[in-house]
N, C-alpha and C positions, 0 to 999 in steps of 0.2 A: 536485495532490497527487499522488504515486507509488501507483499501485494493485497489487493481487495480483501481478502479470506483471513489474512493474518492481521489488517489493520483492523478490521471487524471485531476479530477475538480481542485485541489489546483493548478496544473501546467498551467491549461487554466487561472486560473485567476491571477496568478503571472503575465503571459505572457500582460494580461490584465494591469495591473498594474506598472511592473517594466521592460518591456523590453526595452532595447535599453537606460537605465538610467545609468549614470556613478557614482561608489561610492565615495562618498567624505572621507566618514569615516565609521570604524566600531568598535563599544564598545562592549566588551565581559565582560560579568558578571557571566558566568559560563564555565571556563576554560576546564572541563575535558569532553565536550561533542566535543572538537574540539580535532581529532584525529592524532597522530604521528608527528606535527609540536608544536612548544612551540606557545603561543597565538601571542606573539609580531611577530613572523615571519608570520602567518597565517595572522594579521592585515596587516601588511607590502604588502604581496601577493596580497590582495584583494582591497586595495585602491586604487583610479585613475585606475580602470579597470571598462570598458562596458559591461553589460550586452547582449551578443549578440542571447542568444537561450536560451529555458528553455524546457525540454522534460523529459521523463521517461522512466526508465527500470524497470519492474514489481514495487514494492513498493519505489524504490530509484528517488529522484528527481536530475536530472542533470542540472546544471545551466552553462551555455558555457560564457566565460568570453573573453576579449580582449588577446593578446598575450599568446594564446595557454592554458589557464588555464581553468581548470573545477572545479566547486565546486559541491560536492555531498552531499545531504542533506538527511536523513531518520527521519523520523515523529516518529516510533516507535511506543508507546502506545498512548501519548497524545501531539505529536508536533503540534503545531500552527502558522499560520504567521499572522500577523496584518499588515494593511498597513494605514499609516497616510498621511495626505494632507500637515502635520505640524508636528515640532516637540512635541514629548510628554515624560513624564517621562515613565522610565520602572517602572513594577510592581514586584513584589517578585518572579514570575516565570519567568521573562525576562533573557534568553540567551544571545540574541545578539541583537543588533540593527544596520542594514545596513544604515546609511545617503546617500540620494542621491545631486546631486549636484544641482537638482532643488528644494532642501529643503524638498522634501517629504521623508518618512522611513519606512524600512520594519521591523518590530518587529519579533523575532522569540521568543516562550514562549513555555514551558514544563513543566507541573505540577511535572510530572513522573521523570524527567532529566533522559531519556531512548535513545532519538535522537542524531543524531551522526551527524558530518562532516568531510568531507575529503577534501583534496585540491590535486587534479591530474592534468595532461594535456592533450591535446587534443589527445595524441599518445599512452597515455597509461593508460586510464580512463577505457577503458574496458578490459584490459588485467591485470590489478593489482586488488587485492580485495579493496573495497566489491563487485564490479560488476561480475571480472573474474569467479566466479562460479554463478553468476546467469542464469537460464534458459530462454527462450524464453518465450514471454507471448502467454497466448491461443490462440490468434487469427496468431499468427506466428508459433507457434511450428511445429515441424517433429512428426507426428502421429506417426509413424512406429516405431521412437527411444523412443518416449515415451512406446509405447506398449512392446518396448522388456524389458525396464528397469521394468515396473511392472510386466511382467510377470514372474520375476527371484525372486520376493520377497514375503514372507509370512505377511509381515506390512499390517497393515490396509489400504484400500485405501484412508479414509480421511487423516491417518497421512502422505502417499508418495503425495497425492494431496496438501498438506501443504509446502511439502519440495521444497523450492525454487530452487534446481537444477534441478527438474523435469519438473515444469512448476512455471514460477512467476506470481506474483500478486494476487495469491488466498489466502486467509484466511479462518477465522473460518464461518464468514457469509455467504460468497457465494459456500463455499463446502457444506455445509449444505443443502444448495438451490440446487445446480446441481444434488448430491445423491438423495436428493426428486424427484425430476422433473425426473431421472434414474430410479426411483424404487429400489435403491440398498442401503442396508444396510452400515453405513458408519464403522461398524467392520468387514466387509468382507474381508479375506485376498485378496491382490493385484492379485496375481498370480490364483486365484479362478474364477475371473471375466471374461466373454467370452471378446473375441476381441470388437465384435460389441456393445458389452455392454459399455465396456470402451470407445469407440469412442462416443457413444450417451452422458457419461458423461461429456466428454472434449467439446461437442459440447453446452450442455446446459450451461458448464461454461463460456464459451465465451458468449453466448447469454443473460444470467442473468447479468453478468456484463456489457456486452455494455448497457441493458436495463438500469440498475442501473446509469450508468455514465449520461444518457439523465436526469436523476432526481436529478442530482448532489451530488449522494451516498444515502448511510444509516447513519442516525443518529438513534444508539441505546442506545449508553450513551453518548458520548461526542465528539464525531467530528463534526467540523466545518470547511467549505473550506477557509475562509476567514472573519475575522471582525464578528465573531457571526455569520454567515450564517450557518445553517443548510442542511443537505441531507431529501431528500423527498421519498426514495425508501423504507425505511422501512416499510410503509403502503402498499408496495405490497409483500414484503417477504412470502411465501409460509408457510415456516415452522421454520426458525431461527429468531424468537420471541416472548419471556416471555408472550406478550398478547394474544396470540394463544392456546388454551386450546384445540381445538381438530383439527383432518384432515379436511383440506377442500376437500379432494376426499371422505374418507370413514366415516367421522364422530366420527370416534374412537380418544381416549386421545392421544396428543402428549407426548412424553417423554423426558427429560434431562438426558441426561447420560454422562459418561466421556470417551472420547476417548484419549490414551496418555495424561492427564490430562486437555484435552481441553474440556470445557462445549459442548454438542452435543445434538440437536434438531432431534428427529427420530419419525416416525410414524411406529411402527413395522408390522402392518397390511400392509402397502403399499411398505414398504421396503426389499426386498428380502435378507436373509444372504446367500451369496452365499460359 
């Protein structure tokens, strides 16, 4: 699943490609990804609107339109955008095509069909689901509030950091990286970890995702930012990479374990269980 660096990269490229374009026509091929409204109503609400802004909150893409409309897009596991300078036929995984008045097109494709679209207004998009329960991103969090929440739970630190109501944007790749850098075993109960160590984890989370964004994110499986462009940060990952057999710090083996059903890379020698 694309995490914060990947989603930010997609947003940056979407801005370059479609900001200030007017939507002439919307074609929907997989209606189930469009939530709450019937597809015909969704299409009617989007056509003839202009894209005024593109940003993100955590893993959610926020597309602001004229007439106070806001389109929310979540890529989930395999969602991708494709931009074309002229009309292109859909492939079997194309969910929707946004045709612009300058004859360019934006296609949304999704092989797993887990992505979602919601239509909101500028007045309610932050107060209604799915964004109403999303926490701040690592660079904007209230550290004391996060410490308070983690101090009250025995759930593993990895599981809690993946909880988007605690901190948004963190996924499987970068939580493993941050915990490795902080020398904390991912199975450690959150309440057992000292506050100063939690602060280190949060700092490393912010730092590693910021650096990943500078490299266009990480392509370990199928992530592409736009038109088949892959990220480059996977080559700089310290632990979350199946190609890495031994720890770069101690040279002992890296193990892959399961933490709450999530594949997790860990160096038992370097990472302490609290």
